[in-house]
N, CA, C and O atoms as a GROMACS GRO file, in nm:
protein
  156
    1UNK      N    1  17.977   3.653  -5.673
    1UNK     CA    2  17.973   3.738  -5.552
    1UNK      C    3  18.002   3.884  -5.588
    1UNK      O    4  18.061   3.911  -5.693
    2UNK      N    5  17.963   3.975  -5.506
    2UNK     CA    6  17.972   4.117  -5.538
    2UNK      C    7  18.115   4.169  -5.520
    2UNK      O    8  18.159   4.256  -5.595
    3UNK      N    9  18.186   4.116  -5.421
    3UNK     CA   10  18.320   4.168  -5.392
    3UNK      C   11  18.414   4.143  -5.509
    3UNK      O   12  18.501   4.226  -5.536
    4UNK      N   13  18.399   4.031  -5.578
    4UNK     CA   14  18.486   4.001  -5.691
    4UNK      C   15  18.464   4.103  -5.802
    4UNK      O   16  18.559   4.148  -5.865
    5UNK      N   17  18.338   4.140  -5.826
    5UNK     CA   18  18.306   4.236  -5.932
    5UNK      C   19  18.366   4.373  -5.898
    5UNK      O   20  18.426   4.437  -5.984
    6UNK      N   21  18.350   4.416  -5.775
    6UNK     CA   22  18.403   4.547  -5.735
    6UNK      C   23  18.556   4.545  -5.741
    6UNK      O   24  18.617   4.644  -5.781
    7UNK      N   25  18.617   4.434  -5.703
    7UNK     CA   26  18.762   4.423  -5.707
    7UNK      C   27  18.811   4.430  -5.849
    7UNK      O   28  18.912   4.496  -5.877
    8UNK      N   29  18.741   4.363  -5.941
    8UNK     CA   30  18.781   4.366  -6.082
    8UNK      C   31  18.768   4.507  -6.136
    8UNK      O   32  18.854   4.556  -6.209
    9UNK      N   33  18.658   4.572  -6.101
    9UNK     CA   34  18.636   4.709  -6.149
    9UNK      C   35  18.745   4.802  -6.095
    9UNK      O   36  18.792   4.890  -6.166
   10UNK      N   37  18.784   4.781  -5.969
   10UNK     CA   38  18.888   4.865  -5.909
   10UNK      C   39  19.022   4.845  -5.981
   10UNK      O   40  19.093   4.941  -6.009
   11UNK      N   41  19.054   4.719  -6.012
   11UNK     CA   42  19.182   4.691  -6.082
   11UNK      C   43  19.179   4.752  -6.221
   11UNK      O   44  19.280   4.805  -6.268
   12UNK      N   45  19.065   4.743  -6.288
   12UNK     CA   46  19.054   4.801  -6.422
   12UNK      C   47  19.070   4.952  -6.415
   12UNK      O   48  19.137   5.012  -6.500
   13UNK      N   49  19.009   5.014  -6.313
   13UNK     CA   50  19.021   5.160  -6.300
   13UNK      C   51  19.165   5.198  -6.273
   13UNK      O   52  19.213   5.298  -6.326
   14UNK      N   53  19.236   5.119  -6.191
   14UNK     CA   54  19.375   5.151  -6.160
   14UNK      C   55  19.460   5.138  -6.286
   14UNK      O   56  19.548   5.221  -6.312
   15UNK      N   57  19.434   5.033  -6.365
   15UNK     CA   58  19.511   5.013  -6.488
   15UNK      C   59  19.485   5.127  -6.586
   15UNK      O   60  19.578   5.174  -6.651
   16UNK      N   61  19.360   5.170  -6.596
   16UNK     CA   62  19.326   5.279  -6.688
   16UNK      C   63  19.390   5.409  -6.642
   16UNK      O   64  19.440   5.486  -6.725
   17UNK      N   65  19.390   5.435  -6.512
   17UNK     CA   66  19.451   5.558  -6.461
   17UNK      C   67  19.601   5.556  -6.489
   17UNK      O   68  19.660   5.660  -6.519
   18UNK      N   69  19.663   5.438  -6.480
   18UNK     CA   70  19.806   5.426  -6.507
   18UNK      C   71  19.833   5.454  -6.655
   18UNK      O   72  19.928   5.525  -6.689
   19UNK      N   73  19.749   5.397  -6.743
   19UNK     CA   74  19.766   5.417  -6.888
   19UNK      C   75  19.745   5.563  -6.924
   19UNK      O   76  19.820   5.620  -7.003
   20UNK      N   77  19.641   5.624  -6.866
   20UNK     CA   78  19.612   5.765  -6.896
   20UNK      C   79  19.725   5.854  -6.847
   20UNK      O   80  19.763   5.950  -6.916
   21UNK      N   81  19.779   5.824  -6.730
   21UNK     CA   82  19.889   5.904  -6.676
   21UNK      C   83  20.012   5.896  -6.765
   21UNK      O   84  20.077   5.997  -6.793
   22UNK      N   85  20.045   5.775  -6.810
   22UNK     CA   86  20.162   5.759  -6.898
   22UNK      C   87  20.141   5.829  -7.031
   22UNK      O   88  20.231   5.896  -7.081
   23UNK      N   89  20.021   5.815  -7.087
   23UNK     CA   90  19.994   5.878  -7.217
   23UNK      C   91  19.999   6.030  -7.205
   23UNK      O   92  20.051   6.098  -7.293
   24UNK      N   93  19.946   6.083  -7.095
   24UNK     CA   94  19.947   6.228  -7.077
   24UNK      C   95  20.091   6.276  -7.059
   24UNK      O   96  20.126   6.385  -7.105
   25UNK      N   97  20.174   6.197  -6.993
   25UNK     CA   98  20.314   6.234  -6.974
   25UNK      C   99  20.386   6.237  -7.109
   25UNK      O  100  20.464   6.328  -7.137
   26UNK      N  101  20.358   6.137  -7.192
   26UNK     CA  102  20.421   6.131  -7.325
   26UNK      C  103  20.375   6.250  -7.408
   26UNK      O  104  20.456   6.312  -7.478
   27UNK      N  105  20.246   6.282  -7.401
   27UNK     CA  106  20.194   6.395  -7.479
   27UNK      C  107  20.257   6.525  -7.433
   27UNK      O  108  20.292   6.611  -7.514
   28UNK      N  109  20.273   6.539  -7.302
   28UNK     CA  110  20.334   6.661  -7.248
   28UNK      C  111  20.478   6.673  -7.294
   28UNK      O  112  20.523   6.782  -7.330
   29UNK      N  113  20.552   6.562  -7.295
   29UNK     CA  114  20.691   6.564  -7.338
   29UNK      C  115  20.700   6.597  -7.486
   29UNK      O  116  20.787   6.673  -7.528
   30UNK      N  117  20.608   6.540  -7.567
   30UNK     CA  118  20.610   6.567  -7.710
   30UNK      C  119  20.578   6.713  -7.738
   30UNK      O  120  20.641   6.776  -7.822
   31UNK      N  121  20.479   6.767  -7.666
   31UNK     CA  122  20.442   6.907  -7.687
   31UNK      C  123  20.558   6.998  -7.647
   31UNK      O  124  20.581   7.101  -7.710
   32UNK      N  125  20.632   6.959  -7.544
   32UNK     CA  126  20.748   7.038  -7.500
   32UNK      C  127  20.856   7.036  -7.608
   32UNK      O  128  20.915   7.140  -7.639
   33UNK      N  129  20.882   6.919  -7.665
   33UNK     CA  130  20.984   6.905  -7.770
   33UNK      C  131  20.942   6.984  -7.894
   33UNK      O  132  21.024   7.053  -7.954
   34UNK      N  133  20.815   6.972  -7.931
   34UNK     CA  134  20.766   7.044  -8.050
   34UNK      C  135  20.773   7.195  -8.027
   34UNK      O  136  20.811   7.270  -8.117
   35UNK      N  137  20.737   7.240  -7.908
   35UNK     CA  138  20.742   7.382  -7.877
   35UNK      C  139  20.884   7.436  -7.883
   35UNK      O  140  20.908   7.546  -7.932
   36UNK      N  141  20.979   7.356  -7.832
   36UNK     CA  142  21.118   7.400  -7.834
   36UNK      C  143  21.172   7.405  -7.976
   36UNK      O  144  21.245   7.498  -8.012
   37UNK      N  145  21.136   7.306  -8.057
   37UNK     CA  146  21.188   7.302  -8.194
   37UNK      C  147  21.126   7.412  -8.279
   37UNK      O  148  21.192   7.466  -8.368
   38UNK      N  149  21.000   7.445  -8.253
   38UNK     CA  150  20.932   7.548  -8.334
   38UNK      C  151  20.975   7.687  -8.289
   38UNK      O  152  20.975   7.781  -8.369
   39UNK      N  153  21.010   7.701  -8.161
   39UNK     CA  154  21.045   7.834  -8.111
   39UNK      C  155  21.175   7.884  -8.175
   39UNK      O  156  21.220   7.994  -8.145
   0.00000   0.00000   0.00000
């Protein structure tokens, strides 16, 4: 059925957005730490 496919795609998109958000947060924190240590 079509609804199951769209639901799966939606869950995958939500999981990817969560992973991307966490990774970007970690990168931002690391860049902040590196900037402070280099300054």
